[in-house]
N, C-alpha and C positions, 0 to 999 in steps of 0.2 A: 933656797932658790934665789938667784941673783936677779935684780931688776935693772932695766936699762932705761935711760932717759928717752923720751919721745921727742923727735924733731919738732921744731916750732911749726913747720908746715902741717904736721898732723894735729898739733894741739889747737891751732887757730881755727876758728869757726867750727868748733866741734859740735855735732848734733846733740840734741837733748838725749837723756838716758833712754826714754821710750823709743825715740827714733833710732838710737844706736842699737837697742835690742831688736827692733824690727829689722834693721840691716843685718844683725847677727843671725836671726832666724832665716832670712832670705839667703844669706851666705851659706849657712849649713844646708839648707834645702837644695840650692843649686849645685853645691859641691857634691852632695850625695847623688843627685840625679846624674851628674856628669860621671861620677865614679861607677855607679852600677852599670851604666852603659859600657864604660871602659872595661869593667870586669868581664862582661860577656865577650868582648873582643879578646882580652888577654887569655881567658880560659880556653876559648875556641882555638885560637892560633897556637897556644901552647900544646893542645892535643894534636894538632895536625902538623905543626912544624917539628915538634920533638917526636911525635908518633905515640898514639895511645898505648901501643904495645910496651913502650919503655916506661912502665908505671913508676919505677923507682926514681928515674930522672924527673918525671913529671912532679912527683911529690916533693923532691928536693927543690925544684925551681919554685913551686908554689909556696913552700914553707919559707924559702929565702926571701921572696918578694914580701910576704906578709910579716915576716920577722923584721924586715927593714922598716916597717912602720914604727917600730920601737926606737929608731934613731931620732924620731921627732922629739923625744924627751931631752936628750943631750943638746939638740939644736936649740930648744927653748931655753935651756939653762944657760947656754953660751950667749945667745943674741937677744933673749927676751921674747915673751909671748907675742907682743905686737909686731916686732920685726919679723919673727918667724911666720906670723899670720900673713903679712904682706908678701914675703918671699915665696911661701908655699902656694899662695893664691895665684901669683904670677906663674910659677912652675906648673901648677895644675892647669891653668888656662892654656899655656903654651903647648903642653903635652897633648891636651885634648884637641886643640885646634889642628895640630899636625896630624893627629890620628884621623881627623875628619877628612883630610885632603890627601893623605898618603895611603895607598891601598896595598903596598908591598907587604907580604906576610911577616917577614922578620922585623922590619921597623914597626909594624902594628903591634907585634908581640911586645917589643921593648917599650913603645909608647903607652900601651895599655898598662904595663907594669909601673911605668913612671907615674901615670895618672893615679893609680891606686895608692902608691907610696905618698905622693904629694897630698892626696886627700887625707890619708892617715895623719900626716904631720899637721895639716891645717885643722883637722878636727881636734887633735890634741891641744893645739893652740887655743881654739875656741873653748874647749872644756876648761882650760886654765883661766881664760878671761871671763867667761860667763857660761856656765853649764846650761842655763835656761835656753840659750840660743840653739844648742845642739838637741836638747830635750824636745823642743818643738820643731826644729828645722829638719832633723833627720827623718822623722815620720812623714813630714810634708814633702821632702825630696823623693821618698819612695812612692808616694801617691802621684807626684808629678811625673815621674818616670812611667808609671802605669798609664797615665793619661796620654802621654806621647805615643806609646806603643798601641794603645787602642785606636788613636786617630790615624796611625800609619799602618793599620792592618797587621799588627804584631811585629813590624819591622822597625827596629830601633834606629836612631839617627845615624850611627856609623855604618850601618849596612845598606847597600844599594843607595848611596846618597845622591841626591839631586839638588837643584837650586834651593828648593824649599827647605830641605834638611840642613843645607849649609847656612841659610839665613837664620833658622831657628838656633842652630848651634852657636853662631857668632853672637846673637842677641843674648843667649844664656850666659856666655862667657864674659861679655862686656858688663852685664848686670852683676855677675859674680865679682868682677874686679871692682866695680863701683861700691858694692856692699862691703868688700874687704877694706877699702880705704875708709869708709864711714865707720866701721867697727874700730879700726886702729886709731882713728882720731879721738874717739870718745871713751875707749876702754880704760878702766882703772888699772893702776899698777899693782893693786892688791889681788892676788889670785882668789878665785871663788872657791870656798871650801866645799867638800863633798866626799862621800865615801868612795873608795877606789874599787872595792871588790865587785859591786854591781856592774861596773863597766865591762866585765867579762861577758855580759849578756848581749852586747851590741853585735859581735860577730855571729852568734847563733841567730839573732834576729834577721841579719842580712841573709843568712842561709835559708831561713824560713821564707823570706820574701822571694828569693830566686826559685825555690823549689815548689812553693805553693801559693802564697797569698798574692804574689805578683806574677804568677805564671799563667798566661792566658791560654796556652795549650792545655794545661791541666783542667782549667775551667771549661773549655770547649768540650773536651772528651768526657769529663765526669758528668757534665750537665747534658751532654748530647745536644748542644746548641751551637749555632754559628757565632762569630765574633761579637756582633752587637749585644746579644743576650749574655754571653759569657763575660764580656767586658763590663757591662752594666752591673753584673753581680759582684765582681771584684771591686768596681768603683764604689758601689754602695758600702761595702765593708770598709774601704779606705776612708770614705767621708764620715761614717759613724765613728771610726777609730780616731780621726782627728778631733771630732767634737768631744769625745770622751777624754782624750788627752788633755784638753783644756779644763775639763771638769776636775779630773783627779789632781791636776797641778795646783788647784786652788786649795787643796786640803792641807792643813798644817798640823793637825793633831795626829799622833801616832796611831790611835785606834782607827780613825777613819782611813788613814793611809793603808794600814795593814788589811782592813776589811776590803778596801777596793782592790788591793793587789791579790788577795785570796780569791775574791769573786772573779776577777779577770783571768786568773790562772785556771780556775775551773772552767770558765767559758771557753778559753782558747783550747783547752784539752778536749772538751766535749765537741767543740766545733771541728777540731782536727779529726777526731774519730768519725764524726758524721760525714765529713768531706770524702773520706776514703773508704768507708764501710757501709754507708747507707745506700739504699736503692731508691731511685726516683729523683727527679730534678728538684722537687720541693725540699726534701731533706738534705740532699747534697748541697743545694744552693744555700740553705740555712747554715750548713757547716762551713761553707766557703766564706759567707758573709761574717759569721761570728768569729771565725779565726782571724780574719783581717781586722774586724772591729775591736777585738780584744788585744791583739798583739801590738798594735801601734801605741796604745796608752801604756802597755807594759814597758815599752822602750822609754817612754817619757818618765815613768816612775823610777826606772833604774837609773836614769841620768840625774834625777833630782834627789838622790839619796842625801839625807842630812848627815852630819858628822859632828861629834863633840869637839873636834879640834878646831882651832881658830884659823889655821892655815891648811891649805891643801898640800898633799904630798905628791909632787910631780913624779917622783920615782915610782910610787905605788900606782898612780893613775896610768902611767906609761906601761907598766908591767901588766896591769889588768886589761887595759885596752888592747895591747898586743896579744895577750893570751886569748882574748875573745876572737881576734882575727885568725889565730891558729886553730881555734875550735871550729870556726867556719870552714877552714880548709879541710879539717878532718871529717866533718859531717858531709861536705860535698864530695870529697874523694871517696868515702865509703859508699855514698848513695849511688854514684855512677859505676863504681867497681862492681856492684851487685845489681846492675841493670835497672836502676831507678826503683829501688824497693822503698815504698812509702814508710814502712816501719822505721827506717833509718833516719827519718826526719824527727822522730820523737825526741832525740837528744836536744835538738834546737828548741822545740816547744818547752821542754822541761827546764833547760838552762835559762831561757828567757823568763819563764815564770819564776824560777828560783831567784834570778837576779832582781826582779821587781820586788819580790817578797823580802829579800835581804835588804833592799834599799828602804823598804817601809818599816822594817823591824826596829831600828835603833830608837832609843828613848829620847834622843836629841830632838829639840823643837826645830821645825823648819818653817820659816816664814812662808805664807802662801805665795805661790809663784803666779800671781795674777798679772797678766801682761795684756795691756789693751790691744797690742798688735795681733795677738793670737786669733781673735775672732775674724779680723780682716784677712789674715793669711788663710785660715780655714775656709772662709767664704770664697776667697780667690781660687784656692785649689779645688773646692767643690764645684765652682763655676767652670773651671777648665775641664774637670772630669766630665761634667754634664755635657759641655760642648763636644768633647772628644767622643762620647757615646753617641751623641746626635749625629756627628760627622760620620762615624762608623756606620750607623744605621742608614743614613742617606746614601753613603757611598758603596754600600754592599748590594750588588745585583745578584739575583738568583741565577744559578747556573743549572740549566735544565737539560735533560736528555733529549736526543732527537728520535727519529723513527727507528724501527728495527733495522739492524745492519743487513746490507745486501749480501749476496753470496761471496763477493770478493772483498776481503778485508786486509788491513795492514795493522800489524801488531809490533810493539817494541818493548824490549826489556832493558832496564838501565839501573845499575847500582850507582846512585848519585853521590855517594860518600858524604852524606849530610849536607850537601850543597857546596862542597869545597872541591876545587879543581885538582888536577894531578900535581900542580906546582903550588898548591895550598892557598890560592886566591878564593874568596867567596864568590861563587860563580852561578847563582841561580839564573841570571839572565842568559848566560852562555848555555846552560843546560836546557833552558826553555827553547832557545833558538835551534839547538840541535834536534830536539823533539819535533818542533814545528816544521822543520825542513822535509820530513817524511809524511806529514799529514796523517798521523795514525788514527785508527778507530779505537784501539785499545792500548793503553800505556800501563806497564807494570814496573813499579819502582821499588828498589830496596834501599835500606839505610836512609829512611825518611824521618827527619826530626820535626816534631810539632811543638817544640818549645824547650828542648834540652839546653841547659846553660852551656854545655860543652860543644854545642853545635849552633851557636849564634843566638839561641833563644827565639828564633823566628818559627812561626807555623808554616813550614815550607810547603806542606800539602795544600793548605788553603791558598797560598800564593800561586802554586802551579795550577790549581783548579780554575782560578779566576783568569790567569794568564792564558791558559790553553782553552778555556771555555768548555771544560769537561767536568761533569760530576765525578765524585770519587767515593770509594769505600776504603777504609783503613783497617789494617790488622796489626794490632800492637804486638810487638815482641817483648817490650819492657813491662815491668809490673805497674809503672805509673801511667801507662796507656798512651805515651806520646813519642814512642820511637818504634819503627817497624816497617812493614811493607804496605804498599798502596796500589790500588788499581783505579785508573781513570778511564772513562769510556764515554763515547757519544751514544751508546746503545741504552735502551731501557734496562735497568737492573731488576731482575725478577726475584732473586734470592741471594743472600749473603751467608757465608759460613767462614768460621775462623777457628784456629787451634794454635795454642802455644805448645812447642815441643817440651817434653818432660826432662830432657837431658841436654846439658850444654857444658862447654869448657870455658868459653869466653863469655860474651854477652848472650842473653837469651835470644832464641829464634822462634819462628812460627811460620804458619802458612795461612793465606786467605784465599777464598774462592768465591766467584760470583757466577750466577746463571744469567746469561744475557739473551735478549730477544733478537732473533734474526729472521729474515724472510724464509730461511730453510729450517726453522725450528730453533730450539734452545741450544745454546753453546755454553759450556762451562769453561771458565778461565781461572787458573790457579797461579798465584804468585808466592814464591818462597825464597828464603835465604838461609842456607845451611851454615853450620859453624865453620870458622875460618882457620884455626891453628893447623899447621901442617901435620902435627902429630895427632890430630883429633879425628882420625879416620873412623874409629869405632863409634865415636859420637855421631858422626855424619851418617853412618849406617843405621844407627838407632833412629835418628831423625827421619831418614828416608823411609824406613819401615812404617813410622807413624804417618808420614806423608801419603804413602800408598794406601794405608788404611783409611785416611781422611778422604782421599779421592773416591774410594769405594767403587771403582769401575764405571763411573758415569762417563758416557760418551755422547756426542763428540766432545773432546776436551783438549785444552791447551795447558801446558805447564811451562811457565816462564820464571826465570830467576837466576840468582847467583848461587850455584851449588857448591862452590869452592872445591870442585873435584874435576879432574881431567877426563877426557873421553874414554880412556881405557880403565877407569877406576871401577871399584865394586859398586859405587853409587849409581853410575850410569848403567852398569850391567843389571842391577836390581830394577831400575826403572824400565829398561828394555824388556826384561822378563815379565814385568807387570803389564806391558802393552804400549809403552810410550816409545816413539821414534824420535831420535835426535835429528832435527831438521838441519842443523848446522854441520852435519857430517860431510855434506857435499862441498864445504869450504876447504877441505883438505887439512892435512896435519900441520901445516905452517900457520894456520889461522890462530889468532890470539885475541883475548879481550881484557886481560888484566895487566897491571903495570909490570909484572914480572914475565910477561909474554906467554901466559898460559891461556888456554880456552876453558874458562870456568863458568861463563854465562851462557844460558841455553834457552832455546825455544824448542819444546818437545810437543808432539801431537799424538793423539790416538787415531784410530781409523775414522774415516768420514771427513778428513781434512786433507786437502791436496796442496802441496807446496808449489808456488809459482816462481818465487825468487826469495833469496835470503842474502843479507850482507851485514858486515860489521862496519859501523861508521867510524871514520878516523877523527875522533874528537878528543881534546885534552880537557874538557870541562869537568871530568871526574878522573879518578884513578882506574876506572873501568871504561871500556868502550861499549857503546850500546849495540845490541843485535836487533835487526829489523827483518821481519818476514812478511811477504805478501802471499796470502793464502786464499784458497777457494773452499767454501764449506759445501760438502756434498749434499745431494738431495736426500 
């Protein structure tokens, strides 16, 4: 590895080693916070700009971006770690700043990718200069990201930004640049030694964060709690994890390191199993807390791996770190390809545990990584998480139902495309305005994400509920419980039913039903979304057969949703034979609701419901147009 001379401006008035390490921890933390937010932007826009149907192209782009992280090694070799650190910190800050203020889809996709790559190069530079900074800073950055989203109702800084989000972003980036200069001033020319192989665990750790330990939607649905309770649960896991990270870092003997790694590996595995398989909020909550509490110190252990070599191997570090990023891509890609199957997160858990154990196994002595700054950083992050949870609790207002509906009601069905417009802008506000214009009593939504990484990571249903002032019920289509159909209504909800269809060709599908109180008696409302591939006609017929069985002849009833079938299809014929009337038939053969100008979104009714008016709204807030009907419930 070649070393470069540091300019006098950087050598002069260099901070003390402890202050330099504090600056390094802050730099790693802020860079990680900035990156995971940009990751949500990059992945979401990649899915919508490229189109999720083109999975080969999606995989190639994702692999290309994360493979580019490996170019950080040659950069460090050419210009030196300190110069690389300063340059990549500047690039990271610039890309993230532009991302905050530029909302066009393609530029956001590019800037998200640039932020990820710059983070990778900066992190490699920090690993070369002082691994301890990354060992403590990376977990702290994940915890800080969690706190920001708790405080903002699951909405990360790049999404729906306002003055407050802009100010916070600028402050984060200015602090990041200051800490980069402080690190570069005091860093030693001698690379810090450490084993390379455990760096493979960093990518899987990030995947685990996105899919579980930092996913507020998963916590909300698994615990059946609103955001304040779910956020506090994940925050507790993060705080405990940061404390344990400081404890395990102080261990220098191989036996104690290995024992800690083994215990934490068992704890994270048991916690993960409980989080997804246990019943009841207490056991699920224990699983979520212990998974977070064990995974963060496992990251610290992996980064503090000792090595018998006197010098680090930049080539080996780069290869292992980049390999970990590619493992992250593989885990996340497989997870969403199979509709959020929790079992596919196990590789992330096992790879993280294996990385920490591999780091603890060498017989080489490692000096204890006691850092006086770590308690201060931990206390600061814990304080911010506590404030975020308090802010969330104070800012969350109960959304309550109104009186029973009168005989005249307005209903709307809307496939919201995970919150993205027809031209791929993130459009929750435009979607809400479209719905508000018709003052509906019942809203049925399809393609609702409650925290999927590929759909912004926002709990969109919670956001709509508070914006519209309507309670909701959610029917998951995905195995992880955070993507599916939703019904929002002002009416008292008397009963809820839900079923996932047994057959699918693309993403999994399902149906949700609610029994509502009206002045004319009970009204059943069903919302569904059938499979979408053109060639999946037989799959849709199987699904509609299950739908009719689920309905069970209950009347009066409404069926609303995206059926991905045209009016003359076998699907509509089967529903008509079962007793449902297509209320949109009066719109004529030229009416359309989908981007390809087909009418595939429907409001259907049984006997006992009279149509007064129906229309298709001309909105570009999604790739579907909403259907609105004004109805009268019969006596």
